[in-house]
C-alpha positions as CSV (number, residue, x, y, z in Angstrom):
1,F,172.1,45.2,102.7
2,F,169.5,47.5,104.0
3,F,170.0,50.2,100.5
4,S,171.5,47.1,98.5
5,F,168.0,45.8,98.7
6,I,166.1,49.2,98.6
7,F,167.9,50.9,96.3
8,P,167.3,49.2,93.0
9,S,163.8,48.5,93.5
10,F,163.3,52.0,93.7
11,T,165.1,52.7,90.7
12,H,163.1,50.0,88.3
13,H,159.7,51.2,90.0
14,H,161.1,54.6,89.0
15,K,162.0,54.5,85.8
16,T,158.4,52.5,85.3
17,Y,156.4,54.7,86.5
18,T,158.2,57.5,84.2
19,S,157.7,55.1,81.9
20,L,154.2,55.4,82.0
21,L,154.2,59.1,82.4
22,H,155.5,59.2,79.1
23,V,152.7,56.6,77.8
24,F,150.0,58.3,79.1
25,K,151.0,61.9,77.6
26,F,150.0,60.7,74.2
27,I,147.5,58.5,75.4
28,M,145.1,60.8,76.9
29,P,143.8,63.7,75.1
30,A,145.4,66.8,76.2
31,T,143.2,69.7,77.5
32,G,145.1,72.4,76.3
33,L,146.3,72.6,72.9
34,P,149.9,72.2,72.1
35,K,152.5,75.1,70.5
36,L,153.5,73.3,67.2
37,P,154.8,75.4,64.8
38,L,152.1,76.5,61.5
39,V,152.3,78.3,58.4
40,C,149.9,80.8,57.1
41,L,148.6,80.1,53.8
42,K,147.9,83.8,53.3
43,T,150.8,85.6,54.7
44,A,153.3,83.1,54.1
45,D,154.1,84.3,58.2
46,F,156.0,81.9,60.9
47,K,153.1,81.0,63.2
48,D,152.7,78.7,66.0
49,T,149.3,77.2,67.1
50,K,149.3,78.9,70.8
51,E,149.9,82.1,69.0
52,V,146.3,82.1,66.9
53,V,144.3,80.8,69.5
54,K,145.5,83.2,71.8
55,G,142.5,85.0,73.7
56,K,139.8,84.0,71.2
57,N,137.1,81.1,71.4
58,T,138.1,79.1,68.0
59,V,136.5,76.7,66.1
60,I,140.0,74.8,64.8
61,D,139.5,72.5,61.5
62,F,141.7,69.2,60.7
63,W,142.1,68.4,57.3
64,T,143.9,67.4,54.6
65,T,144.1,67.9,50.9
66,K,143.0,63.7,50.0
67,C,140.1,63.9,52.3
68,T,136.3,64.2,50.2
69,R,134.7,65.3,52.7
70,C,136.8,68.2,54.1
71,P,136.3,70.5,51.7
72,D,132.2,70.5,52.6
73,A,133.7,70.3,56.1
74,L,135.2,74.0,55.3
75,D,131.9,75.3,53.8
76,K,129.8,74.9,56.2
77,L,132.4,76.5,58.9
78,D,132.5,79.6,56.1
79,G,129.0,80.0,56.3
80,M,129.0,79.5,60.4
81,A,132.2,82.0,60.5
82,Q,129.1,84.6,58.4
83,D,126.6,83.9,61.0
84,P,126.2,87.0,64.1
85,K,125.9,84.4,66.8
86,Y,129.6,83.3,65.9
87,K,130.8,86.8,65.7
88,D,133.1,86.0,68.8
89,V,134.2,83.3,67.4
90,Q,136.9,82.4,64.9
91,F,137.1,79.6,62.7
92,I,141.3,78.3,61.3
93,S,141.6,75.7,59.2
94,I,145.4,73.4,60.0
95,C,146.0,71.6,56.7
96,C,148.0,68.3,57.2
97,D,149.9,67.0,54.6
98,K,150.8,69.5,51.5
99,L,151.5,73.1,51.5
100,D,150.7,73.4,47.7
101,G,148.2,71.2,47.7
102,A,146.1,73.0,50.6
103,R,146.8,76.6,48.5
104,N,145.3,75.0,44.9
105,I,142.4,74.1,46.5
106,I,141.5,77.3,48.9
107,E,142.8,79.9,45.3
108,K,140.8,76.6,42.9
109,D,138.7,80.1,42.0
110,E,139.8,83.7,41.3
111,D,138.1,84.4,44.4
112,L,139.9,82.7,47.5
113,R,137.7,80.0,49.0
114,W,136.5,79.8,52.8
115,Q,137.4,83.5,52.7
116,N,136.1,83.9,56.4
117,I,138.3,81.3,57.7
118,H,142.0,81.5,58.7
119,H,143.6,78.8,56.7
120,Y,147.7,77.5,58.3
121,F,149.8,74.4,56.9
122,M,151.1,71.9,59.5
123,D,153.8,69.8,58.0
124,K,153.7,65.7,58.4
125,E,156.2,65.7,61.1
126,D,153.9,67.9,63.5
127,K,150.4,66.3,62.5
128,E,151.2,63.3,63.6
129,T,152.2,64.9,67.1
130,A,148.7,66.7,67.3
131,K,147.1,63.5,66.4
132,K,148.7,61.9,69.2
133,L,147.7,64.7,71.9
134,L,144.9,66.0,70.8
135,G,144.1,61.8,70.1
136,F,142.9,62.2,66.6
137,K,143.0,59.3,63.6
138,Q,140.5,60.9,61.1
139,V,140.0,63.9,59.6
140,P,138.0,66.4,59.0
141,F,138.5,67.1,63.1
142,Y,137.8,69.5,65.2
143,V,139.0,71.5,68.6
144,V,137.2,74.0,70.2
145,L,138.8,76.2,72.4
146,D,137.7,79.0,75.2
147,E,139.3,82.5,75.0
148,E,142.1,80.7,78.0
149,G,143.2,78.2,75.6
150,N,141.2,75.2,77.3
151,I,139.8,72.6,75.1
152,K,136.4,72.2,75.4
153,Q,135.1,70.3,72.7
154,S,137.1,68.1,70.0
155,G,136.2,64.8,67.4
156,G,134.6,64.8,64.6
157,G,131.3,66.3,62.5
158,K,129.7,63.7,65.2
159,Q,131.0,64.7,68.2
160,V,130.8,68.3,68.0
161,D,127.8,70.6,69.2
162,F,128.7,73.5,67.4
163,D,125.5,75.1,69.3
164,D,127.5,75.1,72.6
165,V,130.5,77.0,71.3
166,P,132.4,79.5,73.7
167,G,131.6,82.8,72.7
168,I,128.8,81.4,70.7
169,V,125.8,85.1,70.7
170,R,122.5,82.9,72.5
171,P,118.6,84.5,71.5
172,A,118.0,86.5,74.5
173,T,115.3,84.3,76.4
174,P,111.5,86.2,76.2
175,P,109.9,87.2,79.4
176,P,107.7,84.2,81.1
177,S,104.0,85.5,80.3
178,P,101.9,86.8,83.0
179,S,99.8,84.1,84.8
180,K,96.1,84.2,84.5
181,T,95.1,84.7,88.5
182,S,91.7,83.2,88.7
183,Q,89.0,86.3,89.5
184,N,85.8,86.3,91.4
185,K,82.8,87.5,89.9
186,E,83.2,91.0,91.6
187,D,86.4,91.9,90.7
188,S,84.8,91.1,86.6
189,F,82.5,93.2,87.5
190,D,84.3,96.0,89.3
191,D,86.7,95.8,85.9
192,L,83.6,96.5,83.6
193,G,82.9,99.5,85.9
194,L,79.2,98.2,86.4
195,D,78.1,100.7,89.3
196,D,76.4,98.9,92.1
197,S,72.7,100.0,91.7
198,F,72.7,98.6,87.3
199,I,74.5,95.4,89.2
200,L,71.6,95.3,92.2
201,D,69.0,96.2,89.5
202,F,70.4,93.3,87.2
203,S,70.5,91.0,90.1
204,N,67.3,91.6,91.5
205,K,65.1,90.6,88.1
206,Q,67.4,87.4,87.4
207,G,66.5,86.0,90.4
208,G,69.9,86.4,91.6
209,V,71.8,87.1,95.0
210,T,73.8,90.3,95.2
211,R,76.7,91.3,96.4
212,D,76.0,92.1,99.5
213,G,75.0,88.2,100.0
214,S,77.2,85.6,99.7
215,S,78.1,85.0,96.1
216,P,78.0,86.5,93.2
217,V,75.2,86.4,90.0
218,Q,75.0,83.3,89.6
219,V,71.4,82.1,88.9
220,I,70.6,83.6,84.6
221,D,67.4,83.6,83.4
222,E,67.4,81.0,79.8
223,S,65.7,82.2,77.9
224,L,67.2,85.3,77.9
225,F,69.4,83.4,75.2
226,D,66.2,81.7,73.1
227,N,67.1,81.7,69.7
228,D,64.0,81.4,66.7
229,D,64.6,78.2,64.7
230,F,65.2,78.6,61.1
């Protein structure tokens, strides 16, 4: 009686738990890039997403031929790829809708467009998988990865901080300026290289206190600084 009561309940909850795992797998954004097939638009070689980012800090741009904003986004990435501070970062574009359309756009001019970016194609079925696993619904969509293949950032242009990309070369921090330490009057006289006889004579003439006293020269005859009217 005990097992006949418990086992059906366990089986029911186990199926529910398994179903929830399957759902969360597609709802929660991935922490690593899923392995999906790609075609290199330059060589027509077959690759996969894991292969092309292995061991490299990478920025991926998912785009489509119908996207009106995507060419401008690729212009921006191509400019970044030429910037010395991104010399340790590779930039990849993945077109997700039409292979021939992507080639026509990239080869629009005599010279290939966006030559500092590695271009790939992903078919529609794999695009749908990528959308579910990476959590994107519109393009351009960016995925930023470190050398270990961990996703550090993802999202649209407003969600990604391109100044916080792994591998970016940051400007050297200038050394702190030396703090200004207060110096007493005696130190300032020493810095000028004045001997004691000069200081003593000057102090006596101005009615001040000499270095043998409790304070340095403080009283100066203001008539020394009178100016003629003009």
